[in-house]
N, C-alpha and C positions, 0 to 999 in steps of 0.2 A: 726742432726742441733745443732749446737754451742751451749752451756748454754749461760744463760742470766747472765750477769756481772753487780751488780749493788755498784755505787760507792757511798759513801755516808760519811758525817761528823759524827763521832762519837764522837766529842766533841761538839755538838750539842746535848740537852738534847731531843727538841722534835723529831728532826731526828732519832737519838739513840732509843728513843721507838716507834717511827712507825716501823723503821726496826727491831726491837726485834720483834715486831709483826708479820711482814712480814717473820722475819727466825722460828719462831714458825709454821706456817701453810704452809712454803714454800716448807718442804723437800728438799730435792737436786736438786729442779727446779732453783734455785736462788742460783750465787754465789754472797757472800757481800764481798766488798772490802772497808775497810777502808780509809780515803783521808790520805796519807802521801806526802812528797817530791816527794818518789821514786813513790809510786803507781798513782799519778797524772801525772809526769813524762812518765810512761808508758801508760796512756791515753792521752798524747800530751799537757797537761793542768800544768798550774803553780798550786799551794794547793789553791790560792784565787779562780783563774777559776772554781777550781772544786767545792769550798764549796758555789760558789754563787748559783748552782742550781743544783737540781737530775741530774746523768748523767747513763745511761746505755749501756750495748754494747753487742751484739752478733757479733760475728766475728769483723769486719769492721765496722759493722752498728753499730753508735752511737746514740742516742735519748736524749735530756734534756729537763727538765723543765716539762710540762704537758704531751708530748710524753711520756717519761721516767716513769713517774706515770700510764699511759696507758700501756705500755711494762710489767710493772710487776704484773698491776692488772689483764692483761690476762692469767699471768700465776696462780693468785692464786685462792683459794676455794673462793667461793662467793662473790669475789670483782670482778670477770669478766663480774658480772651483771651492773658494772658503765662501762663499755668499751663503750658501744653502745650508752648510754645517754652523755659521755665526749666527743667520737667522734661526734657528733651530732654537725656539722659546727658554728651554732649560740654559742651554750654553749662553745666548745674549743675554740673559739677565746675570749669569754670573761673569762673562765677559765687559759686561757695561758696569758692574759693580768694581770688577780687579781694576777697570781701566780709569774710573770717575772717585774712587777712594784710595786708591794704591799709586797706580803709573802715573797719571795727568797731576799731580798732586806733588808726586817726587821729581817730573822732568820741572813745574814750575817752581821748586823752592831751588834746584839747580840754577834755573834761569834767572832768579831773583841775586841769587849767590853771585852767578856770574856779573850782572850788570853792577852790584854794588861795587865788585873788586874794578872792572871798568871805570868806576865812579859815577856810574850813572846813575837815575832815580830808581832804575829796577821795573821801568812800568811802561 
């Protein structure tokens, strides 16, 4: 089976902290890919598209948002207990809406502000 790859925003302090935690406990089960113009293009995304939500892929299968978290958690010690809870349809719907409409846009807006302060284009 192909290794699960995680495309993440290393410029986001919250994202970076979470991924660093995953790295410490995942061993070689996951491959972590920082978002750059090249890595985003390799995934068929712009940098902004990649930074808007968490993405994972295994082979040609790509998952985004809550589905991406679930795919990661399946691979991690003790996080796997969250998988059946989050996959329970009512919880998954609510979690997906909260992530997609609230959390991800807030994190992306903060990312764009950080990029503007640094003098970058933010993308």
